[in-house]
N, C-alpha and C positions, 0 to 999 in steps of 0.2 A: 504494500500500500504506500503510495506517495501522495500526500496532500499537496494542494496548491496553496501557497502562502502569499498574501498580498504584500506589495512594496509601494510605499508612497513615493520614494525616490529609488528607482531601480538600481542605479549605480552605487549609491550610498549603502543600500542594503547588501549588495554583493560584497562591497568592501568590509562591511560589518561582519558578515559570515566568514569571510576569509580571515579576518583578525581573530575570530574565535577558533580557527583551525579547520574549518570546512573547506573542501575543494569546490570551487564554483566554476561552472562552464556555461556560457551562453549557447543555447542550442537552437534558438529561434529568435526573431526580432524582439519578442517581449517575454521570453521564457528562459530561465536558467536552471540547470540542475545544481543542487547543493547536496554534497555527499559527505557523510561522516568519515572519519579516518579508517573505519572498518571496511570501507568500500562497498558496503551492502545497504546501508540505511541512508535515507535522505529525504528530500522533498523538492518540489518544484517552486521556484520563486517566480512570481508573475509581476509584470509591469502593470499592475492594476491596484487600485486602492479604494476602499470604502471604509471610512472611519469607524462606523459601528461594527463592522465585521472585524477589522484589525484589533480594535481595542477590547473585543470580547473573545478573542481567540487565544487559546493557551496550547502550548506544545510541551512535550516532555521528552527528554533524552536521558537514558540510563547510561552512566559512565562507570568505568572500572574504579576510578578513584576521584571522589568529589574534592579531595584536598588538592590534587594535581590540577583539576579543572579550575578550582577557585583561585589558586595562585596565578594561573594563566589569565583568567578573567580580570583579576585585579591589575595585572601587569599591562593590560591593554588600555587603561584609562578611558573606558568606553564613553562615559558622559562627556568628557572633554573632546574626544575625537568624533563622536557620532551624535551628540546631542540627546542621548537617551537618559532615562531615569537611572539613578544610582543602583547598581546591583545589590541584592540583599545576600548576606553571607549564609552559609549552610546552617540549617537547623534540622533536628530530628522531628519529623512530623508524626502525628498520632497514627498514621497508617504504616509507619515503620521505615520509611525511606528518609535518608538525609538529603535535604534539598536546598539548593541555592536558586535564587530568582534573578532572572536577567530579562530586560525589555529590549526589543530590537527597535530600530529607527521608525518603524510604523506603529509601535505600541503593542506588539505581540508579546505576551508574557511567556517566557521559557522557564520550565522547571528542569534544572540540571540536577539529576538525582543519582544516588548510589545506594545499593543495598549494603547495609553494614551489619 
């Protein structure tokens, strides 16, 4: 399954996901594939934006080590470089995952999570 994720600024969103460590490839004039380092999972970034959709969309990625991801997220200075909300550090949620929260340039909330 590969969901289509909206981008308010297609170029900025591509740069944002590259900064997080994803591989990004434009495959059509208004579509890019965004692939995780495992080479198997990812999504389609689309040059399309609807505020209500983007600001109510949440995505989750399960990572091997939330500490490694959190260090990388912090090193990218995302609010300064991409104008996004400040990421929230990892916490153990009641459902058992340790989760950090990151917003992309379109307002999509990402749950970066690890099983601990």
